[in-house]
Each structure stands twice: as structure tokens, then as C-alpha cells.
C-alpha positions in Angstrom: -19.1 23.8 -10.9 -16.3 24.1 -8.3 -12.9 25.6 -9.1 -11.3 22.1 -8.7 -13.7 20.6 -11.1 -13.1 23.3 -13.6 -9.4 22.7 -13.3 -9.9 19.0 -13.7 -12.0 19.4 -16.8 -9.5 21.8 -18.3 -6.5 19.5 -17.5 -8.2 16.5 -19.0 -9.3 18.4 -22.0 -5.7 19.7 -22.5 -4.3 16.2 -22.2 -6.7 14.8 -24.8 -6.4 17.7 -27.2 -2.6 17.6 -27.0 -2.8 13.9 -27.8 -5.1 14.4 -30.7 -3.1 17.2 -32.2 0.1 15.1 -31.9 -1.5 12.3 -33.9 -2.8 14.7 -36.6 0.6 16.2 -37.0 2.3 12.8 -37.2 -0.2 11.7 -39.9 0.3 15.0 -41.9 4.1 14.9 -41.8 4.3 11.2 -42.6 6.5 10.6 -39.6 4.9 7.2 -39.0 6.7 5.8 -42.0 10.2 7.2 -41.3 12.9 5.2 -39.7 15.8 6.9 -37.8 19.1 5.1 -37.2 19.8 5.8 -33.6 22.8 3.5 -33.3 23.0 1.8 -29.9 19.6 0.6 -28.6 19.0 2.3 -25.2 16.5 1.4 -22.5 14.0 4.0 -21.5 14.7 5.6 -18.1 11.8 3.6 -16.6 13.2 0.3 -17.9 16.6 1.2 -16.6 15.5 2.0 -13.1 13.7 -1.3 -13.0 17.1 -2.9 -13.2 18.3 -1.0 -10.1 19.2 -3.0 -7.0 16.1 -1.7 -5.2 13.7 -3.5 -7.6 12.4 -7.0 -7.9 9.7 -8.8 -9.9 7.2 -11.5 -8.9 6.6 -13.5 -12.1 3.5 -15.6 -13.1 5.6 -18.7 -12.4 6.3 -17.4 -8.8 2.6 -17.1 -8.2 2.0 -20.7 -9.5 4.8 -22.2 -7.4 4.0 -20.1 -4.3 0.2 -19.7 -4.6 -1.8 -16.9 -2.9 -4.5 -17.8 -0.4 -6.3 -14.4 -0.5 -4.3 -11.3 -1.2 -1.2 -11.0 -3.5 0.4 -9.1 -0.6 1.2 -12.6 0.7 3.8 -13.2 -2.0 4.9 -9.5 -2.3 6.0 -9.8 1.3 8.7 -12.3 0.3 10.6 -9.7 -1.8 13.7 -8.0 -0.3 12.9 -4.9 1.8 9.2 -5.8 2.1 7.1 -6.8 5.1 3.5 -6.6 6.1 2.5 -4.3 8.9 -0.3 -2.1 10.2 -0.3 1.5 9.2 1.6 2.8 12.2 3.8 1.8 15.2 0.8 1.9 17.5 -0.2 -1.6 16.5 -3.9 -0.6 16.2 -5.8 -2.5 13.5 -2.8 -4.9 13.7 -4.5 -7.7 11.7 -5.2 -5.3 8.8 -1.7 -6.0 7.5 -0.6 -4.2 4.3 2.6 -4.0 2.2 5.3 -2.0 4.1 8.5 -1.3 2.1 11.8 -0.5 3.9 9.9 0.2 7.2 8.3 3.4 5.8 4.8 2.2 6.5 1.9 1.2 4.1 0.8 4.8 3.7 4.1 5.4 1.7 3.6 2.6 -0.7 1.9 3.5 -4.0 -0.2 0.7 -5.5 -0.6 0.6 -9.3 -2.5 -1.7 -11.6 -1.1 -1.6 -15.1 0.7 1.6 -14.2 -2.6 3.3 -13.0 -2.9 4.5 -9.4 -5.2 2.7 -7.0 -6.5 5.0 -4.3 -9.4 3.1 -2.8 -7.9 2.8 0.7 -7.9 6.6 0.9 -11.7 6.4 1.4 -11.2 4.9 4.9 -10.8 7.4 7.7 -7.4 7.8 9.4 -6.7 7.6 13.1 -4.3 10.0 14.7 -1.3 8.0 13.7 -2.6 7.3 10.1 -4.0 3.8 10.9 -6.9 2.8 8.8 -9.4 -0.1 9.0 -8.4 -1.2 5.5 -7.0 -4.3 3.8 -5.0 -2.0 1.5 -5.2 -2.0 -2.3 -3.3 -5.2 -3.3 -6.4 -7.4 -3.5 -8.4 -5.9 -6.4 -6.9 -8.2 -9.0 -7.2 -12.0 -8.6 -3.8 -13.8 -8.8 -4.9 -15.8 -11.8 -5.2 -12.6 -13.8 -1.7 -11.4 -13.0 1.3 -11.6 -15.4 3.8 -10.0 -13.0 4.2 -7.7 -10.0 6.9 -5.1 -10.1 8.3 -4.1 -6.6 10.2 -0.8 -6.8 12.0 0.5 -3.8 14.3 3.4 -2.9 15.4 6.2 -5.4 13.9 4.3 -8.3 10.4 4.9 -6.9 10.7 8.7 -6.8 9.6 9.2 -10.5 6.1 7.9 -9.6 5.0 11.0 -7.7 2.9 11.3 -4.6 2.7 8.3 -2.3 5.9 6.5 -3.5 8.3 7.7 -0.8 8.6 4.1 0.4 8.1 2.3 -2.8 5.8 1.2 -5.6 3.9 -2.0 -6.3 2.8 -2.3 -10.0 0.5 -5.2 -10.7 0.7 -6.1 -14.4 -2.3 -8.0 -15.7 -2.1 -10.6 -18.6 -2.4 -9.2 -22.1 -4.2 -12.3 -23.7 -4.5 -11.1 -27.3 -5.4 -14.5 -28.6 -8.4 -16.8 -28.0 -8.2 -18.1 -24.5 -10.4 -19.7 -21.8 -9.4 -20.8 -18.3 -11.5 -21.7 -15.3 -10.1 -22.5 -11.9 -10.8 -23.2 -8.3 -8.7 -23.4 -5.1 -9.2 -24.2 -1.5 -7.1 -23.4 1.6 -8.1 -25.3 4.8 -6.4 -24.4 8.1 -5.7 -27.2 10.5 -7.1 -25.1 13.4 -10.9 -24.8 13.5 -10.4 -21.3 14.9 -9.0 -20.0 11.6 -10.9 -19.1 8.5 -11.1 -21.3 5.4 -10.7 -19.9 1.9 -12.3 -20.8 -1.3 -11.7 -19.2 -4.7 -13.4 -19.5 -8.2 -12.2 -17.7 -11.2 -12.8 -17.3 -15.0 -10.5 -15.8 -17.6 -11.7 -15.5 -21.2 -10.2 -13.7 -24.2 -11.4 -13.6 -27.8 -9.9 -12.0 -30.9 -12.8 -10.6 -33.0 -10.6 -9.7 -36.0 -7.1 -8.5 -36.8 -7.7 -5.2 -35.0 -10.0 -6.0 -32.1 -9.8 -8.3 -29.1 -11.8 -8.7 -25.9 -10.8 -9.9 -22.5 -13.0 -10.7 -19.5 -12.2 -11.9 -16.0 -14.4 -12.9 -13.1 -13.4 -13.9 -9.6 -15.2 -15.0 -6.4 -13.1 -15.4 -3.2 -14.3 -16.0 0.3 -12.1 -16.2 3.4 -14.0 -16.9 6.6 -13.3 -14.9 9.8 -11.3 -16.3 12.7 -13.2 -17.5 15.7 -14.2 -14.8 18.1 -12.2 -16.3 21.0 -9.0 -17.3 19.0 -6.8 -15.1 21.2 -8.3 -15.7 24.6 -5.2 -17.6 25.7 -3.3 -14.3 25.5 -5.4 -12.6 28.2 -3.2 -11.4 31.0 -4.5 -10.9 34.5 -3.0 -9.2 37.5 -4.2 -9.1 41.2 -4.6 -5.6 42.6 -3.7 -4.6 46.2 -7.3 -5.1 47.3 -7.3 -8.6 46.0 -9.4 -7.9 43.0 -8.3 -9.4 39.6 -7.9 -7.2 36.6 -7.6 -8.8 33.1 -6.8 -7.4 29.7 -9.4 -7.9 26.9 -9.0 -10.6 24.4 -8.0 -9.2 21.0 -9.9 -10.0 17.9 -8.6 -12.4 15.2 -8.4 -11.7 11.5 -11.7 -10.7 9.9 -12.9 -12.6 6.8 -13.6 -11.1 3.4 -15.7 -11.8 0.3 -14.2 -10.6 -3.0 -16.1 -10.2 -6.2 -14.1 -8.9 -9.2 -15.1 -8.4 -12.8 -13.2 -6.7 -15.5 -13.8 -6.3 -19.3 -11.2 -4.9 -21.7 -11.5 -4.0 -25.3 -8.2 -3.8 -27.3 -8.2 -2.0 -30.7 -5.1 -1.7 -32.9 -6.1 0.3 -36.0 -2.4 0.4 -37.1 1.0 -0.8 -36.1 1.6 2.7 -34.7 -1.5 3.0 -32.5 -3.0 0.7 -29.9 -6.0 1.6 -27.7 -7.7 -0.3 -24.9 -10.8 0.6 -22.9 -11.3 -1.2 -19.6 -14.3 -1.4 -17.3 -13.9 -2.8 -13.8 -16.1 -3.5 -10.8 -14.9 -5.0 -7.5 -16.6 -5.5 -4.2 -15.0 -6.4 -0.9 -17.2 -7.1 2.1 -15.9 -8.1 5.4 -17.0 -10.9 7.7 -16.8 -9.4 11.2 -14.4 -11.0 13.7 -15.1 -8.6 16.7 -12.3 -6.1 16.1 -12.2 -2.4 17.0 -9.6 0.3 17.0 -8.4 -0.7 20.5 -9.2 -4.4 20.3 -12.6 -5.9 21.2 -12.9 -5.2 24.9 -15.4 -2.4 24.9 -18.6 -2.0 22.9 -21.6 0.3 22.8 -25.2 -0.8 22.1 -24.3 -3.9 20.1 -23.0 -7.3 21.3 -20.0 -8.0 19.0 -20.3 -11.8 19.5 -23.7 -11.8 18.1 -22.4 -10.0 15.0 -19.7 -12.6 14.7 -22.1 -15.5 15.1 -24.3 -14.1 12.4 -21.4 -13.7 10.0 -22.3 -10.0 9.7 -20.8 -7.7 7.1 -20.0 -4.6 9.0 -18.2 -2.8 6.2 -17.8 -3.0 2.4 -15.8 -1.4 -0.3 -17.1 -1.1 -3.9 -14.6 0.0 -6.5 -15.6 1.0 -10.1 -13.1 2.0 -12.8 -13.2 3.2 -16.4 -9.8 3.6 -18.1 -8.7 4.5 -21.6 -5.1 3.8 -22.7 -3.2 4.7 -25.8 0.2 3.3 -26.8 2.0 4.8 -29.8 5.1 3.8 -31.7 6.4 6.3 -34.2 9.6 7.0 -36.1 10.6 9.7 -33.6 9.8 7.7 -30.5 7.1 6.0 -28.4 4.2 7.3 -26.3 2.1 5.8 -23.5 -1.0 7.7 -22.2 -4.0 6.9 -20.1 -6.9 8.6 -18.3 -8.8 6.7 -15.5 -11.9 7.3 -13.5 -12.1 5.5 -10.1 -14.9 5.6 -7.6 -14.9 3.9 -4.2 -17.9 3.6 -2.0 -16.8 2.8 1.6 -19.9 1.8 3.6 -19.8 0.7 7.2 -21.9 0.3 10.3 -21.7 3.2 12.6 -18.7 3.1 14.9 -17.8 4.6 18.3 -15.9 7.9 17.7 -13.8 8.2 20.8 -12.3 6.8 23.9 -12.4 3.1 24.8 -15.3 2.7 22.3 -13.3 4.0 19.4 -13.9 2.0 16.2 -16.3 -0.4 17.9 -19.6 -1.2 16.2 -22.4 0.7 18.0 -25.3 0.1 15.6 -26.6 -2.9 13.7 -28.7 -0.9 11.2 -27.2 2.6 10.9 -24.6 3.0 8.2 -22.0 5.6 7.4 -20.7 6.1 3.9 -17.7 7.9 2.4 -17.2 8.2 -1.3 -13.9 8.8 -2.9 -13.8 9.9 -6.5 -10.4 10.0 -8.3 -9.5 10.9 -11.8 -5.9 10.3 -12.9 -4.1 10.8 -16.2 -0.6 10.4 -17.5 1.1 10.9 -20.8 4.7 9.9 -21.5 6.9 10.2 -24.5 10.2 8.3 -25.1 12.6 9.8 -27.5 16.0 8.5 -28.5 18.8 11.1 -28.9 22.5 11.6 -28.2 24.5 13.8 -25.8 28.0 14.6 -27.0 27.9 11.5 -29.1 26.6 9.3 -26.3 23.4 7.4 -26.9 20.5 8.3 -24.6 16.7 7.8 -24.2 14.7 10.8 -23.0 11.4 10.4 -21.1 9.0 13.4 -20.8 5.7 13.2 -19.0 2.8 15.0 -17.5 0.6 13.5 -14.8 -2.7 14.7 -13.4 -4.4 13.4 -10.3 -7.7 14.7 -8.8 -9.2 13.3 -5.6 -12.6 14.2 -4.1 -13.8 12.9 -0.7 -17.6 13.1 0.0 -18.4 12.7 3.7 -22.0 13.9 3.5 -23.2 10.3 4.3 -20.9 10.0 7.3 -22.8 10.7 10.5 -20.7 9.3 13.4 -17.9 11.9 13.3 -17.6 14.3 16.2 -18.5 18.0 15.8 -16.3 20.7 17.2 -18.4 23.9 17.9 -17.0 26.8 20.0 -19.4 28.9 22.0 -18.0 32.0 20.4 -18.3 30.6 16.9 -14.6 30.8 16.2 -14.6 27.1 15.3 -17.6 25.2 13.8 -16.9 22.0 12.0 -20.6 21.0 11.9 -21.0 23.4 9.0 -17.8 22.2 7.2 -18.0 21.4 3.6 -18.6 17.6 3.2 -16.6 17.7 0.0 -12.8 17.8 0.1 -10.8 17.8 -3.0 -7.2 18.0 -4.1 -5.8 18.5 -7.7 -2.2 17.8 -8.5 -0.4 18.3 -11.8 3.1 17.0 -12.3 5.7 17.5 -15.0 8.8 15.3 -15.2 11.7 14.5 -17.4 14.2 11.7 -17.2 17.1 10.7 -19.4 18.9 7.3 -19.6 22.5 8.0 -20.8 25.0 5.4 -21.9 28.0 7.5 -20.8 30.5 4.8 -21.9 30.8 1.0 -22.0 30.8 0.8 -18.2 28.7 3.8 -16.9 25.0 4.4 -17.3 23.4 7.5 -15.8 19.7 8.1 -15.2 19.0 11.7 -14.0 15.4 12.8 -13.4 13.6 16.0 -12.4 10.0 16.4 -11.4 7.8 19.4 -10.4 4.3 18.9 -8.9 1.8 21.6 -8.1 -1.3 21.1 -6.0 -4.2 23.5 -5.3 -3.7 22.7 -1.6 0.0 23.0 -0.7 1.5 24.7 -3.7 4.6 23.4 -5.5 7.3 20.8 -4.7 10.4 19.6 -6.6 11.6 16.0 -6.6 13.8 13.8 -8.7 17.3 12.4 -8.5 20.1 10.4 -10.1 20.5 6.7 -10.5 23.8 5.2 -11.8 25.2 1.8 -12.8 28.9 1.1 -13.3 30.2 -2.2 -14.6 33.5 -3.1 -13.0 33.8 -6.1 -15.4 31.6 -8.6 -17.0 30.5 -10.0 -13.6 30.5 -7.2 -11.1 28.4 -4.0 -11.2 28.1 -1.2 -8.7 24.6 0.5 -8.7 23.3 3.3 -6.6 21.1 6.4 -6.5 19.7 9.3 -4.6 16.3 10.9 -5.1 13.7 13.0 -3.3 10.2 11.7 -3.2 7.0 13.2 -1.7 3.5 12.4 -0.5 0.7 14.9 -0.5 -1.6 15.4 2.5 -4.5 13.1 2.4 -8.1 14.3 1.8 -9.0 13.2 5.4 -6.3 15.3 6.9 -7.7 18.3 5.0 -11.4 17.6 5.4 -13.2 20.3 7.4 -15.8 18.1 9.0 -13.6 15.2 9.9 -12.6 15.7 13.6 -10.7 13.0 15.5 -11.5 13.0 19.2 -10.1 11.4 22.3 -12.1 11.4 25.5 -8.9 12.0 27.5 -6.6 9.0 27.9 -5.4 9.5 24.3 -4.5 13.1 24.8 -0.9 13.9 24.1 1.7 14.7 26.8 1.2 16.3 29.3 -2.6 16.1 29.1 -3.3 12.4 29.8 -6.8 12.1 31.2 -7.3 15.9 30.8 -9.5 15.9 27.8 -11.4 15.7 25.7 -8.8 16.4 23.0 -9.8 17.1 19.4 -7.7 16.9 16.2 -9.0 18.9 13.3 -8.0 19.7 9.7 -5.0 22.0 8.9 -5.0 23.9 5.6 -1.3 24.7 6.1 0.0 21.2 5.9 3.1 20.7 3.8 3.8 17.5 1.8 5.8 14.8 3.3 9.3 14.4 1.7 11.9 11.7 1.8 15.5 11.7 0.6 16.1 8.1 -0.5 19.6 6.8 -1.0 21.0 3.4 -1.9 24.3 1.9 -2.9 25.2 -1.6 -3.6 26.9 -4.2 -5.7 25.6 -7.0 -8.1 27.3 -10.2 -9.2 26.2 -12.1 -12.2 28.6 -15.1 -12.7 28.8 -17.8 -15.3 28.0 -20.5 -12.7 24.4 -19.5 -12.7 24.8 -17.2 -9.7 23.2 -13.8 -9.3 23.7 -11.9 -6.0 23.2 -8.4 -4.7 23.9 -6.5 -1.5 22.4 -3.0 -1.0 22.6 -0.4 1.7 19.6 2.0 1.9 19.0 5.2 3.9 15.9 7.4 3.9 15.7 10.8 5.6 12.0 11.2 6.1 10.7 14.7 6.9 7.3 16.3 7.5 5.5 13.1 8.3 1.8 14.0 8.9 0.0 12.8 12.0 -2.0 14.3 14.8 -0.1 17.2 16.3 1.1 17.4 19.9 1.1 21.1 20.2 -2.2 22.6 21.5 -3.5 25.3 19.3 -6.6 26.3 21.4 -8.5 25.6 24.6 -12.2 26.3 24.3 -15.6 25.3 25.6 -16.9 23.1 22.9 -20.0 21.0 22.3 -19.6 17.4 23.3 -22.1 15.4 21.3 -21.5 12.2 23.3 -22.8 13.8 26.5 -24.9 16.6 24.9 -23.0 19.2 26.9 -20.4 21.9 26.5 -17.1 21.2 28.2 -13.6 22.5 28.2 -11.6 20.9 25.4 -8.1 21.0 24.0 -7.7 21.5 20.3 -4.9 20.1 18.1 -4.4 19.8 14.3 -2.9 17.4 11.9 0.7 18.5 11.7 4.0 17.8 10.1 6.5 15.9 12.3 9.9 17.3 11.3 12.4 14.4 11.5 12.4 10.6 10.8 14.9 8.1 9.5 15.1 4.5 8.3 18.2 2.6 7.0 19.1 -1.0 6.4 20.7 -3.7 4.3 19.1 -5.8 1.6 20.6 -8.9 0.0 19.6 -11.5 -2.6 21.1 -14.7 -3.9 20.0 -16.9 -6.8 21.8 -20.0 -7.9 20.8 -22.4 -10.7 23.2 -25.0 -9.4 21.9 -27.8 -11.6 19.6 -28.3 -14.5 16.8 -29.4 -12.1 17.4 -27.1 -9.1 17.1 -23.3 -8.5 17.8 -21.8 -5.1 16.7 -18.2 -4.2 17.4 -16.4 -1.0 16.9 -12.8 0.1 17.1 -10.9 3.3 16.5 -7.5 4.9 18.2 -6.1 8.0 16.9 -2.9 9.5 19.7 -0.7 11.0 17.5 2.2 12.1 13.9 3.1 12.2 13.0 6.2 14.2 10.7 9.1 14.3 11.7 12.0 16.4 9.0 13.8 18.2 9.5 17.1 20.0 6.7 18.1 22.4 6.2 21.4 24.0 5.3 21.4 27.7 2.0 22.7 29.1 -0.2 23.3 32.1 -3.0 20.8 32.9 -6.4 21.7 34.3 -5.2 21.3 37.9 -2.4 23.9 37.3 0.5 21.5 37.1 3.2 22.6 34.7 5.2 20.2 32.6 8.4 20.8 30.6 9.1 20.0 27.0 10.0 16.4 26.0 11.7 14.7 23.0 11.2 11.0 22.2 12.1 8.6 19.4 9.8 5.7 18.2 10.0 3.3 15.2 8.1 4.4 12.1 6.4 1.0 11.8 6.4 -2.4 13.5 8.6 -4.5 11.3 11.0 -7.3 12.3 14.7 -6.5 12.9 15.5 -8.8 10.1 13.7 -11.0 7.6 15.0 -14.0 5.5 13.1 -15.6 2.6 14.3 -18.8 0.8 12.9 -21.2 -1.8 14.2 -24.2 -3.6 12.6 -25.1 -6.9 13.1 -28.8 -7.9 12.0 -29.4 -11.5 11.4 -33.2 -11.1 10.5 -33.4 -14.7 8.9 -31.2 -17.4 5.5 -31.5 -15.7 6.2 -31.7 -12.0 7.8 -29.0 -9.8 8.4 -29.3 -6.0 9.1 -26.1 -4.0 10.0 -26.1 -0.3 10.3 -22.5 1.0 10.6 -20.7 4.3 10.4 -17.2 5.8 12.2 -16.3 9.0 11.3 -13.2 11.0 13.6 -11.7 13.5 12.5 -10.1 16.7 10.1 -7.1 16.6 10.8 -4.7 19.4 7.9 -3.0 21.3 8.1 0.8 21.1 9.4 2.3 24.3 7.2 5.4 23.9 4.0 6.3 22.1 4.6 8.2 18.9 1.1 9.7 19.2 0.9 10.8 22.9 4.6 11.1 23.8 4.2 9.0 26.9 6.2 6.0 28.0 4.6 2.6 27.1 3.8 0.2 29.9 4.3 -2.9 27.8 7.8 -2.4 26.4 8.7 -6.0 27.5 6.1 -7.4 25.0 8.5 -7.8 22.1 7.6 -10.3 19.4 10.0 -13.2 19.4 11.6 -14.6 16.2 9.7 -17.3 14.3 10.0 -19.3 11.1 7.3 -20.3 8.6 8.0 -23.4 6.3 5.9 -24.2 3.3 6.0 -27.1 0.8 4.3 -26.8 -2.5 4.0 -28.8 -5.7 2.7 -28.2 -9.2 1.8 -30.8 -11.8 0.9 -29.9 -15.4 -1.2 -32.5 -17.3 -1.1 -32.7 -21.1 -4.9 -32.0 -21.3 -4.7 -28.4 -20.1 -5.2 -29.2 -16.4 -2.8 -27.7 -13.8 -2.8 -29.0 -10.3 -1.2 -27.3 -7.3 -1.2 -28.5 -3.7 0.8 -28.1 -0.6 1.0 -27.2 3.0 1.7 -23.8 4.5 3.4 -23.3 7.9 4.2 -27.0 7.9 5.5 -26.9 11.5 2.4 -25.1 12.8 4.1 -22.0 14.1 0.9 -20.2 15.1 1.4 -16.7 16.6 -1.4 -15.1 18.5 -2.2 -11.4 19.1 -2.4 -9.9 22.5 -2.5 -6.2 21.5 0.3 -5.5 23.9 3.6 -4.1 22.7 4.6 -5.7 19.4 2.1 -8.5 19.8 -0.2 -6.9 17.3 -1.3 -9.5 14.7 -2.2 -13.1 14.2 0.1 -15.4 12.2 -2.1 -18.4 11.0 -1.0 -21.9 11.7 -0.7 -25.0 9.5 -3.0 -25.1 6.5 -3.5 -27.3 3.4 -4.3 -26.0 -0.1 -5.4 -27.5 -3.3 -6.0 -25.8 -6.6 -7.0 -26.8 -10.1 -7.1 -24.8 -13.4 -8.3 -26.0 -16.8 -7.2 -24.2 -19.9 -9.2 -24.8 -23.1 
């Protein structure tokens, strides 16, 4: 047994033993029956920070009025501060859009389901700027199963540990502790034949077996077809060379399809009023329907004709996620507890892909598969204790969190090997297992300082067996100026641990030459290998704003946020070695340049968020929110160097955006409650311009396509819901009513497809 596994077993045993001993002591001392008069009722620190300006909630009603076609990211994107983007400013894998909060990139968003971390996307390999061929982790729960989605941004997110530097998405599922049966189906049909249709079928069942035991089961099947192979051909650009020959860019691929199958079974047991347990088993599978995409588009392929794979509806990759989770909720005279332990395994299986150069990420085999397996065990135990400080009522939160990740790359065969002739570097013998164990301790207090001021300080310490220890935490505050106006703000330090791919000994990223960093363009190959000295990424998140809650049914907020982001991890630009290494592609030894994953010292994002809600009549409710990005920059300092032909180049400093998000975004919806059964909801989203990066944050060179900014555009939707008295709910509508279709060219900021007009219809029956 490895040291990491021993530590994991010891940590889990300690968590469970501490829990069992605590229950025994409570039973022995009879504390379960005691009642303490704590005076003023105080929210826990977690409940308090969820009322911060940088938080918002998607309700079950929101999902019904603004239905989801495939992934709940479609509705999360309509929250303040949220957009969808690829995983970097390069625009690669642009149609794999994931939740991006405050421009920090999807890699800095922690996804939770019922408070438990979801790490499946970590099984997908990272490109040199952290891009992944992944749909993200917001599509493991069908919308019909969701009670609410908590979106937590800024300083409030720091308490959640690694990966929450940008924010947190907590998907809360329905409790259903009474007998319940619901079946449903929905269809989304695009007007364009080039865009994929979606069909969804779901079942939700709950049964109370007795006063103490209840069962819940859910099943979901969802299929979205892929876009046509030639959907973006109109975006091909051609130029005439001096010799009269014509040179054209390659057509970029559209959005791939996906087939989801989700099953979850939960057993709830409440042996007493003080103790509740639930055991949950889950299985999900996502298989893609290939659309012809690759890391750099679909212009270059090895061995396999991509169009034939598209015509056959081939599944080129799949993700299988299995979970087992045990949760305990306690309520005692001295306070409350919430504890869980979860096992999560993700099998990431995909057809062999080109490892480097123009063929990077392209399918190069129709029958050879690579497989990466990510195993994660996470546990958390929190206690909430009411107390007083100098006569001031307070609620203390104490917690311990354990997270273990193990990546198994023994089934991955298409990675490059880096073997030096002198034996100084040999990744072919690298351990296929990479693991990381992190233990965190944290404490928070929610203090009612006086009738106007509430303070929520927090402190957290995490220790990993890879990078050592790191401190985080902060202070959130709320001050009521009067009954209508409140000032809220906070400052906190958050962090993100290096990923298992960035530490994996046998994962080597390679560029044939054109992707080499300044000043080595075309002077490769260039390799990026693991770095055992990586430090965690950190972010100092700050926000300040004001909230108005008036008697006229108006609720409005305005918030300024600023994040100082340090030690971002990506492929390094400083060469650590030059050696004659084995090039598996050509079966030769050649001179190669060696780089490592490295920490980029300095980045920054800032902006404004605003929201406005007005119930201006009994039958009408207007909601509007917006985000304006003031700054988004990553500073890259590159040492000079001497190329193979002896040319010397000096050092260079550049600034690039952290991620490709619009300059501003506005969301608006008007709910018209025509009667008790019928609701009509027109809504819109307006995206401001998205500027193309002037330089590459990976290579340090100037971009040739800086004029390819994405222009502003607006999406208008109209939806309706009708509830019959026989348990049938009908929803229908049109999305993108004015057919504002946006195509992807892969140039500059033109990195993704925005689908055109589509019509949807959904029916659910509750028995």
C-alpha cells in the first residue's frame, strides 16, 4: 500500500472514529435532550455568506420557466458574473463551453452536488494553457432532479477550499421524503438542419417505507445530436499568395453531440430526531457524438477520415462516473453537525488522438482507445455551535475536509515519451499513478456585532503531500444603513492545488515546433513535463457593494469586485534543458527543448455586477442583472534565448486576458402570471464585444488575427408554462427567437458556435 493510500485510510478512519465517539459521548451525557437558550437566533457562517452580494440562487421555478436543453450551465450562465467559455484565452476547444465566473476561467470554478465535490473533468488531459476536451461537471444531474443551484462568487467562495478561487456552483437535489412519482419528456428542435436536436426522458420516484426510512430513485436519458460537419464552412477565409495560389483556412467543427444516462438511488434513514443518515449510489455516462473537432479545429487529421466518423455518428470519447456517498446530519442541544464521505471514480475513455503539432487532438485511430481513470475520495465534517462574544450572539463553524485524488494513466498509450540519451530524463518509466492528498482545517464565526453590523471572519489551513501547507480565509461584513439600504463587502484569500496531470511523471505535452514559446517558434520540438516544485495558485478576492430592499417590491444590488490572481499554472516559457531526446513520431533522436509546468506570477480581474428585481404588480415580476469587466489580464515575463541558428533574442513582457468573456453581459426576464395556471416569460441575454487577444499567453508571440473580435449580439427567448389540475405540466417556447446564429471560425475571439432559433416542448406528469 502506498504512503498516500495509508494516509487516506488513516484520515478516513479518524473522521469516522471521531464521529462515532462524538455520538457515544452525546448519548452518555444526555445532551440530546438538553435545550440551551441562546437568545438571538444567528445564521451559520455559511448561511450568512450565501446572503453576500456575490451570491445568487437558481430556483426550481427558474428551471421550469427557463428550461434547460441539455446542461444546467445554460441557466447558470444567466446569473450575475457568470459566462460560458473555453478553459483558456487560446480559444482551443471553444465549443466545449463551461461555467466561467468573473473571468477567472472554468478551472477556477468548483462544482458541488449537494455540497460534495465533483472532480470528473480532472480525468481529461490538459493542454499547455489548461484547455481540456471536456463538457465540464454541470451535466451529471438532470434538471428535473434539481431543487436549486447556488452560485457563490468572490470572497464568499474562499471557505470551500481548492478550486474555488473563481467561485462555487452547488447543485442541490430534491429531498422528496414523501411518496412521489413523476415522469417527463422534452424535445428541442432547431430551425436549422445543421444544428443538433435534443430529446430527454426522465423518471423521479420516491417512497416512504416507514416513519424512519425513505427511498429515492431517479433515471434520465438525454440525447443531443451533433452539428453538421460543414456548419462553419461559410467562415472559411481565403487569401491569394504572391504566386497566384490560393490559401484557405480550415473550417472549424461545430458543437459535438452527447448522450447522457444518469441513475441515482438514495436511502434516507432517520432513527431519531437528532440523527439523519443517507446513503447514495450514483452512475452516469456521457458519450459524445463526434462533430469533427480537434485541438486546433478540424483541418488536419492522421489515418482517419473525420467526416466518416461524423457520418457514422461515432462515439470518440466517453466519461463514466460512479459515486458512493454516506452523509450524516446531526442536531443536538449544543449545536448541529453535517458530515459526509464520498467515493468517486471516473473512467475517461477515448479514441487515440494525435499528440502534437497540427495533428494535436485529432482522432488518429478508429479502434485504438486510451483510458484515464480518476479516483477521488472526499470527506468533510462540520459543526455549528451557538455562543456569544462579549455579549454578542454568534454562530461558530468548525470543520475538517479531506480530499484524495489518484490518476491512473497506465491505459493511456498516445502520450509522447521524453528520453534523454544520457538517461537524465526518462518519462517512459514514469509512475502511471499520480496522487495528491489534501487535509484542510477551517473555522468561521458569524457575529451579530450590533443591530446594524454583522461580521463573518474565517481562517483555513490546508496541507497537501505535494506542495506543503497554505493559509486562506478572510472577512465578510454586512452593515445596515437603515431598513432599506445595506452595505456588504469582503476580502478573502482562495487557492487551487496543482492538478494531477501537471504532476504526472509520464504525461508530457509536446509541440512539433510552431507552438514553441518565444523566441523558439519553429525551432522545436518543445516538450512540457511535470514539475514537482509547483506551488498552489492563489487569489485575493475583494468585493464591496450596496443592496436596496424597498417596500415597493424592489430589490437591487451593485457590486465592485477585484481579484489579484497569482501563481497561475500553465506551461512554462523558460527553457530548463536542451537535450537529444527520442522522438517517437519519427523514431529518431533529435535536439529538443525542455520546459515544465510553471507558476505564472501575476494576473488580475476586476469588474462590476448589478442586479434589479421588481414585482411591480401582482401579475408581473421583472428581473435584470449585468456584468461589466473592467480588467482581465495575465502578465507573462519571458526570458530571451538563442535559437538553433545562433540568433539571440531579448526578454519580453506581454499581457493577455485570462479567458475569452464578453466586455459586458446583460440578462433580463419578465414573468407574467396570466393566472394561477399559466405563466408567460419573455427573456433576453445581450453579450457585449469579446476582444481577440493581442498576444498568445502560451507562446508569447503577437497574434495575427487580432482584428477578429466577436461583435455584440442578443438572444431573445419566449417561454410559457401551463399547469393542469390532473398533475400534468406543459412547457413550450422558442429560444433565440430572432435567429441570431453565431458561427465559429477559430480566429481571434470567434471561438464557438451560438445556436440559432429552436422550438421546445416538454411535458411532465406527477402522480
